[in-house]
C-alpha positions, -999 to +999 in steps of 0.1 A: -293-345-270-285-379-256-313-398-238-302-404-202-327-431-194-315-465-185-323-496-206-347-508-179-367-475-180-370-477-218-381-513-218-405-507-189-421-479-209-423-500-241-440-529-223-463-508-200-486-500-229-507-531-229-536-517-249-533-543-277-530-572-253-560-560-233-581-556-265-573-592-275-586-604-241-617-582-244-624-595-279-620-631-266-645-624-238-670-608-263-667-637-287-675-662-258-704-642-245-720-635-279-715-672-289-731-684-256-761-661-262-765-674-298-762-710-286-787-705-258-812-688-282-807-716-308-814-742-282-845-723-269-860-720-304-848-755-315-826-743-343-795-765-346-780-744-374-782-714-352-766-733-323-738-743-346-732-707-356-730-698-319-704-725-314-683-711-343-686-676-329-676-688-294-647-707-309-634-675-324-621-665-290-591-688-297-580-664-325-580-634-301-564-654-274-536-665-298-529-629-306-528-619-270-503-647-262-481-636-292-480-601-278-471-615-244-443-636-259-429-605-276-430-586-244-411-613-226-385-613-254-381-576-250-377-580-212-351-607-218-330-582-239-327-559-209-294-573-195-276-578-228-286-544-240-275-527-207-240-543-212-237-533-249-211-506-253-217-496-290-247-493-312-234-523-332-234-545-301-269-534-293-281-541-329-266-576-327-284-583-295-317-572-310-311-592-342-303-623-321-332-620-297-358-614-324-348-643-346-374-671-345-350-698-333-336-675-306-370-667-291-379-704-292-347-713-275-351-686-248-387-696-240-380-733-240-348-728-220-367-708-194-395-734-192-369-762-188-352-742-160-385-736-142-394-772-146-361-786-133-359-761-104-394-771-092-385-808-089 
């Protein structure tokens, strides 16, 4: 049986599940809060090593934030595939679009091109 959903419907469904991205944001928040509590406790008891540990734990939010941003970039890349995929007539054409979009240089060019267009249109 052939799936009668449009490309937009399939991509919307793929991107709508944001559990991984939300978990990354939650982890970042937890790292910040726990680190802040450890820093405060270290300052209250006068323990500089413990304060340093708190700073390291707080700094770990950057790792979770980096992962969330990577998920976001991948979702944008998937969204950018919508138009070319909807115009693909064969599976071979669709496979070529997917291969092109998910190559590192292509994603970089797409994101940088979008940023340049936003920047030039805002001036």
